[in-house]
N, C-alpha and C positions, 0 to 999 in steps of 0.2 A: 401509529404515530410516524414511523419512517417507512419509506418505500424501497430503498436499496441502500445497503451499507458498503462503503469502500474501505478496504484495508490495504494500504501500501505494503509491499513485501520486498525485502532485499534477500533474494534466494541464497546469496553467499553468506548471509548472517541470520538465517531464519531461526537458528537456535537461540539467538539473543532477543527474539521477538515473541516469545511464547506467551507472555502476559497479554500483549495486544491481540495476538491471534485468538486466544481463548476469549477475551472480552468481546471481540467482534463476532465470534461464533455464538456466544451466549446471547448477545443482543439480537442477532439474526433469528435465533430460535425463539426468543421471547416475543418478538414482534412478527414472527412468521414472514420474514422478508428475505429476498436473495442477498447474498454477499458476493462482492466482486473483489478479487485480489488483483492489485495493480503493480506491475513491475516496469521498471525503466531500464532500457538498455541502449547501447550505441550500435551503429551499423558495422562497426569494426569488430574483429574477433576478440573474444574475451574468455574468461574462465568458465562462463556458463553457456557458451555456444560460439561456434565459428561465424555465425551470422544471425540475424534477427529471427529467422525461421526456427533455428535450433533452440534459441532462447524461448521463443513462444511455446514450443513443444514442452519444454521443462516447466514453464509457468503454468500451462494448462494441466499438465500431469500433477503439479503441486495442488492446484485448485480442486481438481477432481478427487485426489486423495484426502484433502482436508474436508471437503464436503461430505464424503462418505464416512470418514472417521468421526466427524462432529455432528452428523445428521442434519445438514443444512443444504440448501440449494446454493451452490457456489460456481462461479465462473472466473475466467481470467481476462485481463485487459492489459495489453502491452503498449507502452509509449516509447517512441524512438527519440533519442537525443544525440546531438553532436558531441556533447560533453556531459554525461549524467552527473558528474560531481558538481559542476557549477549550475546546471540547468534543472536539477531535481525538483525544486519547488514549483517552477513554472510548469513542468511536466505533470506534477500531481494536481495542480490547479486545473489544467486542461482536462485531465482524466475525470475530475469530478463532473464536469459538463458532459464529456463524452459517454460516461457510464450512466448518467442520470441519477447519481447518488445524492442523497440528502443527509447523510451522516458519514463522517470519516472517522475511523478509529485507527490511530497510528502510534507506533512505538517511538519513544524518545529516551534520551539519557538524562540524568540529573544535571541541571545547568551548572556551568562553571564559569570561570573568568572569560573564556573565549566567547561565550554567548553575549557578553556586553558589547563585543565588537562585531561579531558575525552571528546573526540569529540562527537557531537550530531549524532544521526542516520543519519539525512539528510547530515551532513558534511562528514561522513565516506562513505556513499553510493556515494555521488557526487565525492569524491576523488578517489574511487576505481572502479566505474562502467565504462564499456567500451562503454556506451551509454550516451546520453544527460540526464541530471537530472535537473529538475526545483524544487527548494526548495521554498515553499510558506509559508511565515510567517503569523502568526496571525490567 
């Protein structure tokens, strides 16, 4: 049914994405398809690396460990952004095409008042992606 599953990951908050990570891995196993973890970073130094190459190493290590632990074929894809906070949705939409994914499984929080003014990343990706998007809450 699906050819490749994309799971956006925020390495700084991966502990808050366990349900989406599990769901993505379960679907990859069910359909026997590869899963690609997508991370977005800036070219400037940050808590996850001094430069994009360091961030890419951490993202690749995460994908390798997840793939082995969950028994799936997993890879990593990094998107660069001038401002990941404001550019996240566009980066994730670009990554769908760049990775050839036809399903996105992403974590989101329970909507609140702010989502009436600013849509969540999951909401915007689901609204604008040309592929299926599963938003996993909690």
